[in-house]
Backbone as numpy.savetxt, mean C-alpha at the origin, in Angstrom:
# Nx Ny Nz CAx CAy CAz Cx Cy Cz
-8.88 18.00 -12.70 -8.82 16.28 -12.86 -8.57 15.82 -14.39
-7.99 15.25 -14.17 -8.00 14.46 -15.63 -8.78 13.54 -15.94
-9.34 13.45 -16.66 -10.36 12.28 -17.45 -9.90 10.99 -17.88
-9.77 9.61 -17.44 -9.04 8.60 -17.78 -9.27 8.41 -19.16
-8.40 7.96 -19.54 -8.63 7.34 -21.20 -8.18 6.28 -21.50
-7.45 5.37 -20.58 -7.30 4.12 -20.75 -8.08 2.85 -19.71
-8.28 1.95 -20.32 -8.71 0.97 -19.39 -8.33 0.68 -18.00
-9.06 0.92 -16.96 -8.23 0.48 -15.76 -8.26 -1.05 -15.31
-7.12 -1.67 -14.72 -7.15 -2.87 -14.60 -8.04 -2.96 -13.16
-7.99 -4.78 -12.83 -8.87 -5.25 -12.09 -8.03 -4.64 -10.63
-8.87 -4.63 -9.64 -8.77 -4.30 -8.42 -7.74 -5.21 -7.61
-7.00 -4.74 -6.55 -6.12 -5.82 -6.23 -5.74 -5.18 -4.46
-4.89 -6.20 -3.82 -4.46 -5.28 -2.74 -2.82 -5.09 -2.96
-2.41 -4.17 -2.71 -0.91 -4.14 -2.83 -0.52 -4.03 -1.53
0.88 -4.64 -1.25 1.74 -4.44 -0.46 2.90 -3.61 -0.83
2.94 -2.88 0.09 4.37 -2.04 0.01 5.58 -2.19 1.07
6.40 -2.65 0.89 7.24 -3.09 2.08 8.25 -2.01 2.19
8.66 -2.08 3.51 9.27 -0.34 3.83 8.80 0.78 3.52
7.17 0.80 3.52 6.22 1.50 3.37 6.60 2.96 4.40
7.44 2.76 5.07 7.60 3.72 6.28 8.76 5.04 5.63
9.40 4.00 4.76 11.06 4.73 4.49 10.87 5.74 2.86
12.08 6.39 2.46 12.32 7.62 1.96 11.56 7.00 0.39
11.91 6.01 -0.01 11.16 5.85 -1.60 9.79 5.87 -1.45
9.02 5.26 -0.41 7.70 5.58 -0.34 6.98 7.19 -0.02
8.09 7.60 0.66 7.70 8.85 0.83 7.73 9.93 -0.28
8.92 9.57 -1.27 8.94 10.51 -1.92 8.27 10.20 -3.53
8.23 9.32 -3.65 7.87 8.39 -4.92 6.42 7.77 -4.93
6.67 6.63 -4.18 5.35 5.48 -4.42 4.02 6.42 -3.96
3.84 6.90 -2.65 2.83 7.88 -2.47 2.15 8.76 -3.30
3.38 9.47 -3.58 2.88 10.83 -4.17 1.96 10.33 -5.85
2.43 8.83 -6.32 2.50 8.41 -7.46 1.07 7.85 -7.36
0.61 7.12 -6.12 -0.63 6.10 -6.32 -1.45 6.92 -5.87
-1.16 8.48 -5.50 -2.42 9.33 -5.16 -2.66 9.90 -6.62
-1.80 10.58 -7.36 -2.06 10.93 -8.52 -2.56 9.55 -9.68
-2.33 8.55 -9.12 -2.94 7.46 -10.20 -4.69 7.23 -9.71
-4.60 7.73 -8.39 -5.97 7.76 -8.04 -6.95 9.17 -8.58
-6.20 10.22 -8.50 -6.72 11.26 -8.66 -7.17 11.53 -10.37
-6.43 10.89 -10.68 -6.65 10.77 -12.13 -7.41 9.53 -12.79
-8.00 9.08 -11.88 -8.85 7.60 -12.08 -8.43 6.34 -12.91
-6.87 6.13 -12.42 -6.32 5.12 -12.93 -5.79 4.27 -12.16
-6.47 4.38 -10.80 -6.08 3.29 -9.92 -7.53 2.29 -9.91
-8.06 1.20 -9.71 -9.06 0.50 -9.95 -9.76 1.20 -8.29
-11.09 1.21 -8.48 -11.72 1.45 -7.25 -11.72 0.61 -5.99
-11.42 -0.81 -6.31 -11.29 -1.67 -5.21 -9.98 -1.84 -4.23
-9.20 -1.41 -5.46 -7.46 -1.40 -4.98 -7.31 -1.15 -3.59
-6.75 -1.47 -2.65 -6.07 -1.32 -1.24 -4.92 -1.70 -1.30
-3.95 -0.66 -0.26 -3.08 -0.49 -0.17 -2.54 -0.78 1.36
-1.49 -1.76 1.51 -1.10 -1.86 2.81 0.25 -1.65 3.01
0.90 -0.84 3.76 2.18 -0.74 3.78 2.53 -1.50 5.09
3.95 -2.11 5.01 4.52 -3.09 6.22 5.70 -2.28 6.30
5.96 -2.20 7.47 7.43 -1.49 8.06 7.58 -1.74 9.14
8.89 -1.30 9.75 9.28 -1.34 11.20 8.79 -0.42 11.98
8.49 0.61 11.37 7.88 1.77 12.40 6.36 1.60 12.52
6.36 2.11 14.29 5.19 2.10 14.71 3.81 2.85 14.39
3.71 2.73 13.58 1.86 3.58 12.89 0.78 2.56 13.38
-0.19 3.29 13.57 -1.53 2.84 13.41 -1.93 3.11 12.08
-3.10 2.50 11.16 -3.32 2.57 9.99 -3.71 4.24 10.01
-4.27 5.10 11.20 -4.54 6.35 10.85 -3.10 7.25 10.59
-2.42 6.88 11.66 -0.82 7.49 11.49 -0.21 7.25 10.39
-0.71 6.40 9.91 -0.12 5.87 8.75 -0.20 6.81 7.26
-1.78 6.69 7.29 -2.59 7.90 6.44 -1.73 8.97 6.16
-1.95 9.78 7.65 -1.54 10.94 7.87 -0.14 11.11 7.45
0.77 10.35 7.96 2.09 10.15 7.09 2.23 10.45 5.74
1.62 9.70 4.98 1.41 9.64 3.27 1.09 11.01 3.05
-0.16 11.67 3.49 -0.73 12.75 3.41 0.22 13.63 3.18
1.43 13.52 4.18 2.32 14.75 4.42 3.38 14.78 3.50
3.76 13.60 3.19 4.59 13.30 2.04 3.95 13.56 0.57
2.63 13.51 0.26 2.32 13.72 -0.79 2.13 14.84 -0.77
1.65 15.99 -0.11 1.64 17.31 -0.14 3.31 17.96 -0.11
4.30 17.24 -0.02 5.52 17.80 -0.21 5.99 17.51 -1.46
5.57 16.13 -1.79 6.27 15.54 -2.94 5.48 15.68 -3.96
4.15 15.48 -4.46 3.37 15.49 -5.58 3.51 16.22 -6.46
3.40 16.12 -7.64 3.48 16.80 -8.81 1.84 17.75 -8.75
1.16 17.59 -8.19 -0.42 18.10 -7.74 -0.43 18.16 -6.19
0.03 19.73 -6.09 -0.09 20.34 -4.64 -1.06 21.21 -4.32
-2.01 21.40 -3.41 -1.84 20.62 -1.97 -2.98 19.48 -2.34
-2.94 18.54 -1.70 -3.62 17.19 -1.75 -5.21 17.70 -1.80
-5.89 16.94 -2.73 -7.54 17.64 -2.71 -8.07 16.90 -2.06
-8.95 17.27 -1.21 -9.76 16.38 0.17 -10.25 15.60 -0.33
-11.16 15.78 -1.30 -12.10 14.68 -1.86 -11.58 13.64 -2.52
-10.51 14.02 -3.14 -9.86 12.77 -3.60 -9.19 11.97 -2.89
-8.28 12.68 -1.53 -7.57 12.41 -0.52 -8.67 11.37 0.17
-9.72 12.01 0.67 -11.05 11.50 1.60 -11.09 9.51 0.94
-11.07 9.57 -0.84 -11.82 8.32 -1.45 -10.55 7.71 -1.17
-9.18 7.80 -1.16 -8.11 6.93 -0.99 -7.81 6.50 0.41
-7.86 7.28 1.27 -7.16 7.23 2.50 -8.36 5.83 3.34
-9.70 5.71 2.91 -9.90 4.73 3.64 -9.61 3.20 2.58
-8.72 3.55 1.95 -8.23 2.12 1.24 -6.58 1.95 1.57
-6.46 2.49 2.71 -5.02 2.29 2.68 -4.44 1.84 4.47
-3.63 0.86 4.68 -3.76 0.59 5.62 -2.05 0.22 6.17
-1.94 0.01 7.43 -0.24 -0.32 7.87 -0.16 -1.70 8.76
0.76 -2.14 8.49 1.27 -3.51 9.24 2.60 -3.60 9.67
2.93 -3.49 10.78 4.11 -3.11 11.59 4.47 -4.79 11.50
6.01 -4.83 11.26 6.79 -5.83 11.46 7.96 -5.99 11.26
8.90 -7.00 11.42 9.87 -7.20 11.40 10.30 -8.18 9.95
11.32 -7.67 9.24 11.53 -8.61 7.61 11.81 -9.81 8.42
12.64 -9.87 9.20 13.17 -11.50 9.54 12.18 -12.05 10.14
11.09 -11.70 10.43 10.33 -12.82 11.16 8.95 -13.34 10.42
9.15 -14.72 10.81 7.95 -15.24 9.82 6.57 -14.86 10.61
6.58 -15.01 11.84 5.28 -14.70 12.61 4.56 -13.51 11.81
5.30 -12.36 11.84 4.74 -11.07 11.30 4.59 -10.84 9.81
4.69 -12.13 8.84 4.08 -12.22 7.52 3.28 -13.06 7.52
3.22 -14.13 8.40 1.99 -15.01 8.62 0.41 -13.61 9.10
0.79 -12.80 9.98 -0.22 -12.07 10.77 -0.44 -10.88 9.60
0.42 -10.68 8.57 0.17 -9.88 7.35 -0.67 -10.72 6.66
-0.44 -12.19 6.21 -1.24 -12.59 5.43 -2.67 -12.61 5.87
-3.00 -12.98 7.13 -4.28 -13.05 7.81 -4.82 -11.39 7.94
-4.44 -10.17 7.83 -4.54 -8.89 7.50 -5.05 -8.96 6.20
-4.05 -9.33 5.27 -4.51 -9.13 3.77 -5.99 -9.97 3.54
-6.10 -11.26 4.17 -7.22 -12.06 3.80 -8.20 -11.44 4.21
-8.45 -10.46 5.72 -9.82 -9.66 6.11 -10.27 -8.91 5.47
-8.83 -8.09 4.89 -9.19 -7.01 3.84 -9.60 -7.20 2.66
-9.37 -8.48 1.89 -9.61 -9.13 1.00 -11.54 -9.67 1.23
-11.36 -10.25 2.35 -13.08 -10.33 2.54 -13.75 -9.44 2.54
-13.33 -8.24 3.71 -13.98 -7.06 3.34 -14.36 -6.20 2.13
-13.24 -6.50 1.50 -13.80 -5.46 -0.07 -14.60 -6.34 -1.11
-14.86 -7.51 -0.53 -15.73 -8.49 -1.60 -15.07 -9.25 -2.60
-14.00 -9.50 -1.81 -12.98 -10.40 -2.82 -13.11 -12.00 -2.52
-13.75 -12.14 -1.28 -14.49 -13.65 -0.87 -12.91 -14.51 -1.02
-11.75 -13.44 -0.71 -10.39 -14.48 -0.54 -9.99 -15.08 -2.30
-10.84 -14.86 -3.25 -10.27 -15.24 -4.21 -9.49 -14.15 -5.10
-9.40 -13.29 -4.67 -8.27 -12.38 -5.05 -6.69 -12.46 -4.27
-6.83 -13.66 -3.82 -5.32 -13.79 -3.42 -3.92 -14.00 -4.29
-4.27 -14.01 -5.33 -3.19 -14.00 -6.54 -3.09 -12.43 -6.84
-4.02 -11.69 -6.74 -3.82 -10.35 -7.05 -3.32 -9.52 -5.88
-2.06 -9.71 -5.36 -1.61 -8.97 -4.55 -0.09 -8.70 -4.82
-0.21 -7.90 -5.54 1.57 -7.74 -6.24 2.50 -6.74 -4.85
3.65 -7.39 -4.46 4.15 -6.78 -3.91 4.91 -5.46 -4.19
4.97 -4.51 -3.38 5.98 -3.24 -3.88 6.98 -3.20 -2.94
8.47 -3.47 -3.39 9.65 -3.29 -2.72 10.40 -1.90 -2.71
10.17 -1.39 -1.62 10.60 0.12 -1.02 11.19 -0.37 0.29
12.02 -1.22 0.47 12.53 -1.67 1.63 13.97 -1.48 1.99
14.38 -1.37 3.21 15.73 -1.21 3.70 16.78 -2.05 2.77
18.00 -1.73 2.76 18.97 -2.53 1.79 19.13 -3.54 2.46
19.93 -4.94 1.96 20.04 -6.19 2.06 21.67 -5.52 2.94
22.35 -5.86 4.03 21.79 -7.02 4.92 20.89 -6.38 6.12
20.21 -5.35 5.91 19.26 -4.57 7.11 18.15 -5.77 7.21
17.91 -6.49 6.23 16.80 -7.45 6.23 16.63 -8.17 4.85
16.44 -9.41 5.07 16.61 -10.57 3.80 15.28 -11.31 3.43
14.11 -10.37 3.28 13.11 -10.88 2.79 12.87 -12.37 2.00
13.42 -12.70 1.37 13.38 -13.99 0.12 12.96 -15.03 1.62
13.45 -15.38 2.25 13.07 -16.64 3.21 11.60 -16.42 3.97
11.35 -15.15 4.35 10.30 -15.28 5.27 8.92 -14.60 4.17
9.07 -14.40 2.94 7.91 -14.09 1.92 7.64 -15.50 1.11
6.98 -16.28 1.80 6.60 -17.27 1.16 5.30 -17.36 0.23
5.25 -18.00 -1.09 4.47 -17.69 -1.87 2.82 -18.14 -1.53
3.23 -19.10 -0.60 1.55 -19.46 0.20 0.69 -18.22 0.95
1.72 -16.98 0.90 1.19 -15.86 1.74 0.63 -15.10 0.66
0.56 -15.38 -0.75 -0.04 -14.52 -1.74 -0.84 -15.20 -2.18
């Protein structure tokens, strides 16, 4: 494991739209794992995948672990590194054109924020990561309203 040489940014809740897709599988999941392995991912950072696939949190974690084992530059996944990362990964199933699904996502983010000690104060620290199906398969702009972030 490499020693971190840079200042690590503040923790946040990261939402990955299109989390069950190919970009997450090949690039985003391995990159987040390697950032964590190199101690460059803030300790309190939580990742929430949003997608159409019907995953539970545990199924999504297993899916990501398999992807990391296949595509990460550092393989196989180190158990101790994965165990500390996996508890910070969650999944929310939803339709991209359905405002109710985004409202439910917002509620989940608030619960995770409370759980992580953010007390709701880190609402502005939710960078969305778009790894989603191409337009017109979905049009997120009307559904992703600023009040949810």
